[in-house]
C-alpha positions, 0 to 999 in steps of 0.5 A: 935104262930100266930098273932091272938093268940098274940092279934094282929089284922089280916090283911084284904085284900083291897077290889078289887071290890067295884063297881061304888059306891066306885071307887078306888082312886090311891095314889100318887107315892111319898106321902112323897115328897114335889112335892105331896104337893100343891104349896104354894102361894108366900109370899106377898112382902113389897110394894116398894115406887114409887116417884111421877112424877116430874113436869117439870119447865115451866118458861124457856119456858115462858121466851123463849116465852116472849123473842121471843115476845119482839124481834118481837115487837122490830123488828117491831118497828124498821122497822116502825121507819126506814120507818117514819124517812126516809120519814120525812128526804126526805120531809124536804130536798125537802122542804129546797132545793125547789126541786120538790115534786116528786123528786126521793131520797133514804134515808138510816139511818145507825145503829139501829134507835130506840136508836138513836131516844131516844138519839135525834140524828141520827149517819149517814144518806145517801141521794142519787138521780140519777138525780138532776138539779143544775143550767145548770147541771143535775147530780147524787148526794150522801150526807153523813151526821153525827150527824143529830139532831132530835129535833133541833141543829146543824149538825155534818158534811155534805159531798157529791158529784155530778157526771156530765156526759160528755154530761151534762158538754158539755151542760154547757160549750158550754153555758158558753164558750162565745167567746171560740168556744167549740162544744164538750167535752170529758173526757180523763185521768185527763183532760177535752178535748174540741173541736171546731173551730176558724177563723184564717186568714179568714179560719176555723181551728180545735181547741182542748183544754186540760182543768184542772177541779177545783172549786172556790167559787160556780163555776166549773172552767176549765183552759186550759193548752194547745191548738192545732190549726190545726197542731200547739200545744201551751202551755199556757205559750208559748209567743214566737209563733207569734200567741200567742197574737191572741190565748191568749183568748183561754187560759182564764179559763172557769167558770160555776157558780152554787152557785145561785142554791145551798144553801149558806151553801153548799160549793164546795171543788173540781172537778176531772175526775173519769172515765166517769164522772166529780165528784164535792165534797162539804161540808155544814156548821153545822149551816145549820139546825139552820140558815135559811139564810144558806138555801137560794140560794147563789150568783154568783160572778159579771162577 
């Protein structure tokens, strides 16, 4: 029995040529596979929490700027204070010592000036000049003062030196020698050598003196230790020579007084030969800044 007879529907063939109005649409090769299905859009993911951008703290930068500005102010103030203090010291020293207004003088204040100004006292002040006239001598001067009061009071200490060249010493000694015929002065070792000539038995004889420098009161002293006259050398203590009596005046100590050109509060303490110059050391009374009399020139001993 056929399918028609059993009540089933007969299979009809697929129409092959439906014309342009009904084109044949091919089925996908694997209609049951997942590849034939359209791609599913991805499921939306849960939103990720993004922390807000952190703001950098600005106070370190502000603090740095403030520190730089304050440092600049301090440095500038220190520079100005140092210049003003140096100028004031120079002016007061020139006035007190009655030096020329255009006197060359360098002033150096040690340490940081601003705290010292607040404290009212300068720890260390150095003054120097290449050429200062001190009586018959023109010399280079160096002074070191400590504990310098700003608003009144006594000094801590004052020490200094002045250097005398051989040419300056020669000028001073030839003017002060008097009867001793000194014509030239040189520095040799630790001694001062003075040369000249003397009249001996009607003849002019070369003279050379070895002098030991020193300081006494307000005077520079030069004490002869030996004398050479022609070919004869005599010691200061030699009394056996027949010429000892006649040459005794040659062994007199030569003195150059400068006390009347220095403040009474300044005291000479030594004199020595240092290479090509004679170096005199001095100190000053602490009360020289409070007692006007100590700023007045001293006096030379009566001759």
